[in-house]
C-alpha positions as CSV (number, residue, x, y, z in Angstrom):
1,G,26.3,-47.0,52.9
2,R,26.3,-50.6,53.9
3,M,29.0,-51.4,51.3
4,I,31.3,-48.6,52.9
5,L,30.6,-50.0,56.3
6,A,31.6,-53.3,55.3
7,A,34.7,-52.1,53.4
8,Q,36.4,-50.7,56.3
9,S,37.1,-54.1,57.9
10,R,38.0,-55.4,54.4
11,S,40.9,-52.7,54.1
12,C,39.2,-51.4,50.9
13,V,37.5,-48.3,51.7
14,Q,38.4,-46.0,49.1
15,E,37.7,-48.6,46.3
16,V,34.4,-49.0,47.2
17,M,33.6,-45.3,47.8
18,I,34.7,-44.5,44.2
19,I,32.1,-47.5,43.4
20,A,29.3,-46.2,45.1
21,A,29.7,-43.0,44.1
22,A,29.8,-44.1,40.5
23,L,26.7,-46.4,41.0
24,S,24.9,-43.3,42.1
25,I,25.3,-41.3,38.8
26,Q,24.3,-41.8,35.0
27,D,27.6,-43.6,33.7
28,P,30.5,-41.0,33.0
29,R,31.4,-43.0,30.1
30,E,29.3,-41.8,26.9
31,R,28.5,-44.3,23.6
32,P,27.3,-42.0,20.9
33,Q,25.1,-44.0,18.4
34,D,27.1,-43.0,15.4
35,K,30.5,-43.8,17.4
36,K,29.9,-46.8,19.1
37,Q,33.1,-49.0,17.9
38,A,35.4,-46.0,18.6
39,A,33.8,-45.5,22.4
40,D,34.1,-49.1,22.9
41,E,37.7,-48.9,21.9
42,K,38.5,-46.3,24.2
43,H,36.4,-47.6,27.1
44,H,38.0,-51.5,27.0
45,R,41.3,-50.1,28.3
46,F,39.8,-50.0,31.8
47,S,37.6,-53.6,31.7
48,D,38.5,-56.5,34.0
49,K,37.5,-59.9,32.8
50,D,35.8,-60.6,35.7
51,S,33.9,-57.4,37.0
52,D,32.6,-54.3,35.5
53,F,32.9,-52.8,39.2
54,V,36.4,-52.7,39.2
55,A,36.5,-50.7,35.5
56,F,35.7,-47.9,37.8
57,I,38.5,-48.2,39.8
58,H,40.7,-48.2,36.5
59,L,38.5,-45.3,35.2
60,W,38.9,-43.2,38.2
61,N,42.9,-43.7,38.6
62,Y,43.2,-42.7,35.0
63,I,41.2,-39.8,35.3
64,E,43.3,-38.7,38.3
65,E,46.5,-39.2,36.3
66,Q,45.3,-37.2,33.5
67,Q,43.9,-34.0,35.6
68,N,47.1,-34.0,37.8
69,A,48.9,-33.6,34.3
70,L,46.4,-31.5,32.2
71,S,45.0,-28.0,32.4
72,V,41.4,-27.8,33.2
73,N,40.7,-27.2,29.4
74,Q,43.1,-29.9,28.3
75,F,41.2,-32.4,30.4
76,R,37.8,-31.2,29.0
77,Q,39.4,-31.8,25.5
78,L,40.5,-35.1,26.4
79,C,37.1,-36.1,27.9
80,H,35.3,-35.3,24.9
81,R,38.0,-37.4,22.6
82,E,37.9,-40.2,24.8
83,F,34.0,-40.2,25.4
84,L,34.0,-39.2,29.0
85,H,31.0,-37.0,30.0
86,Y,33.3,-33.7,31.8
87,M,30.1,-32.9,33.9
88,R,29.6,-36.4,35.2
89,V,33.2,-37.2,35.8
90,R,32.9,-34.1,37.9
91,E,30.0,-34.9,39.5
92,W,31.2,-38.5,40.3
93,Q,34.1,-36.9,42.2
94,D,32.1,-34.4,44.0
95,I,29.8,-37.3,45.4
96,Y,32.9,-39.4,46.3
97,S,34.2,-36.2,48.3
98,Q,30.9,-35.7,49.6
99,L,31.4,-39.7,51.0
100,K,34.4,-39.1,52.4
101,K,33.6,-36.3,54.2
102,S,30.5,-38.2,55.3
103,A,32.3,-41.2,56.7
104,Q,34.9,-38.9,58.7
105,K,32.6,-36.6,60.4
106,S,30.3,-39.6,61.6
107,G,33.0,-41.3,63.4
108,L,31.5,-44.5,62.1
109,L,34.9,-44.9,59.9
110,T,38.5,-44.3,60.3
111,L,39.3,-43.5,56.7
112,S,42.7,-44.9,55.4
113,I,43.9,-44.6,51.9
114,N,45.7,-47.8,50.4
115,H,48.6,-48.1,48.5
116,I,48.4,-51.9,47.8
117,E,45.5,-53.0,45.4
118,P,42.9,-54.7,47.7
119,H,42.1,-58.0,46.9
120,Y,39.4,-58.7,44.5
121,F,37.7,-60.7,47.4
122,H,37.7,-57.7,49.7
123,V,36.3,-55.5,47.3
124,H,33.4,-57.6,46.2
125,T,32.2,-59.5,49.4
126,A,32.0,-55.8,50.7
127,L,30.1,-54.4,47.5
128,L,28.0,-57.9,47.7
129,T,26.8,-57.0,51.5
130,G,24.5,-54.2,50.0
131,L,23.8,-56.2,46.8
132,L,22.4,-59.7,48.4
133,S,19.1,-59.2,46.6
134,H,20.8,-58.8,43.0
135,I,22.7,-62.2,42.9
136,G,22.0,-64.8,40.0
137,Q,22.9,-68.6,39.6
138,K,23.4,-69.3,35.7
139,D,21.2,-71.6,33.7
140,M,23.1,-74.5,32.6
141,E,20.9,-74.5,29.4
142,S,21.0,-70.6,28.5
143,H,22.7,-67.7,29.0
144,E,20.1,-66.4,31.6
145,F,20.6,-66.4,35.4
146,T,17.9,-67.3,38.2
147,G,17.8,-64.7,40.7
148,P,15.7,-64.3,44.3
149,R,12.4,-64.7,44.1
150,N,12.8,-66.7,41.0
151,I,13.3,-64.2,38.9
152,R,15.2,-64.8,35.3
153,F,17.4,-61.8,34.2
154,A,20.7,-61.7,31.5
155,I,23.7,-59.7,31.6
156,F,23.5,-56.7,29.9
157,P,25.4,-57.1,26.0
158,H,28.0,-54.3,27.2
159,S,29.4,-56.2,30.5
160,C,33.0,-57.6,30.2
161,L,31.2,-60.8,31.3
162,F,28.6,-61.2,28.5
163,K,30.3,-63.5,26.5
164,K,31.6,-65.7,29.1
165,P,29.4,-65.8,31.8
166,P,30.3,-67.3,35.4
167,K,28.1,-69.4,37.1
168,W,27.5,-67.3,39.8
169,I,27.3,-63.2,39.8
170,M,26.0,-60.2,41.3
171,V,24.9,-56.9,39.4
172,S,24.4,-53.1,40.3
173,E,20.6,-53.1,39.1
174,L,18.1,-55.2,37.0
175,L,16.3,-53.0,34.1
176,E,13.4,-54.4,32.0
177,T,13.0,-53.2,28.4
178,R,12.1,-56.1,26.1
179,R,13.6,-58.4,28.5
180,L,15.1,-58.2,32.0
181,W,18.7,-57.0,32.2
182,G,21.7,-57.3,34.7
183,H,23.6,-53.7,34.8
184,I,27.4,-53.8,36.0
185,A,28.0,-57.5,36.8
186,A,30.7,-59.6,38.7
187,R,31.7,-62.7,39.2
188,I,30.9,-64.2,42.7
189,E,31.6,-67.4,44.6
190,P,28.1,-68.8,46.3
191,E,30.2,-69.5,49.8
192,W,30.6,-65.7,50.0
193,L,26.9,-65.4,50.5
194,E,26.1,-67.1,53.7
195,P,28.4,-65.3,56.4
196,L,27.3,-62.0,54.4
197,A,23.3,-62.8,54.8
198,G,22.9,-63.4,58.4
199,H,19.4,-63.4,59.3
200,L,18.1,-63.4,55.6
201,L,19.0,-66.9,55.1
202,K,16.5,-69.9,55.6
203,R,17.5,-73.2,56.2
204,H,15.6,-76.3,55.3
205,Y,16.7,-80.1,56.6
206,S,15.7,-83.4,55.4
207,A,16.8,-87.0,55.7
208,P,17.9,-87.0,59.3
209,H,19.6,-90.3,59.9
210,W,22.4,-92.2,62.2
211,E,25.6,-92.1,60.9
212,K,27.9,-95.2,62.3
213,N,31.5,-93.5,61.3
214,K,30.3,-89.9,62.5
215,G,28.7,-91.5,65.8
216,A,26.1,-89.0,65.3
217,V,22.4,-88.1,63.7
218,I,23.3,-86.1,60.5
219,A,20.8,-84.5,58.2
220,H,21.1,-82.9,54.9
221,E,21.0,-79.2,54.8
222,K,19.7,-76.8,51.9
223,V,20.2,-72.8,52.4
224,T,18.2,-70.5,50.4
225,L,18.6,-66.5,50.3
226,F,15.0,-64.9,49.1
227,G,14.2,-68.4,47.9
228,L,17.5,-69.1,46.0
229,P,19.1,-72.0,47.1
230,I,23.1,-71.3,47.6
231,I,23.8,-74.7,49.5
232,Y,21.9,-77.5,48.4
233,D,23.1,-80.8,50.4
234,R,25.5,-80.1,53.2
235,K,25.7,-82.5,55.9
236,I,25.3,-81.3,59.2
237,N,25.0,-82.7,63.0
238,Y,21.4,-82.7,63.3
239,G,21.6,-82.9,67.5
240,A,21.0,-79.2,68.4
241,I,18.3,-78.8,65.7
242,D,16.1,-81.8,66.9
243,P,17.3,-83.2,69.9
244,K,13.8,-85.4,71.2
245,L,14.2,-86.9,67.0
246,C,18.0,-87.4,67.3
247,R,17.2,-89.3,70.8
248,A,14.8,-91.6,69.2
249,L,17.3,-92.1,66.4
250,F,19.8,-92.9,68.6
251,I,18.0,-95.4,70.9
252,R,16.6,-97.3,67.5
253,Q,19.5,-97.3,65.3
254,A,22.7,-96.8,67.5
255,L,21.6,-98.7,70.7
256,V,19.1,-101.5,69.5
257,E,20.5,-102.6,65.9
258,G,24.2,-102.0,67.6
259,E,25.0,-99.2,65.2
260,W,27.7,-97.6,67.9
261,E,31.2,-98.7,68.2
262,T,31.8,-97.9,71.8
263,T,34.0,-98.9,74.6
264,H,31.4,-97.6,77.5
265,A,30.7,-100.5,80.2
266,F,26.9,-99.6,80.4
267,F,26.4,-100.5,76.9
268,H,28.0,-104.1,76.7
269,Q,26.5,-104.9,80.0
270,N,23.0,-103.7,78.4
């Protein structure tokens, strides 16, 4: 629900509802034990190098094309040949229809169908609003990711990102077998997180000091989301955060030590 609400302002409601419906059911793509390679070859047509979520959109479009061109029986046969579970495909379509009707009836959304493929950024920031606790930063010394609350997980081997994992990812779910796996992954950028996370962020400040060039007290800021640092060492103006300390630093360093470049007459008279 949060994803769909966010998608409204990004003009990608249709795409996000397709993905949201897919995430709520068992994957319609089948992978039989004795035909894994053949299934992978069929499914690879829908993959995207940066996002497993985008594969659902490509698969959805393909299914619609085939349904329009084939009879019901022919479409069933196609699903069998191409390792797609017919009943799960129908369930996926039913849930999408229910989401669409609910969104329209609620009055919260004015649903518009897009005729232009939305930008990667818009779709994935909408998805990210519902997956803020399912993000990870790659460990430089291994293929594992560090996530919120210091969890460690790896990208599931069937993901398109498994061989070349990006620095930051989000996943749809975390499943534990012999290790913790992140299923259905996508590349994200850490700067996307701060505008989306809002009140979930915690800010930590260090080393406040007077900077002559800026004419202000500057401090270093670290921003964390559920304990995971998303901004490490950003310089910020410290005046609004601790005015009392900033006044003391201004008097001591700017006025007494003369580190303030100004044309104010009172300063030179003093």
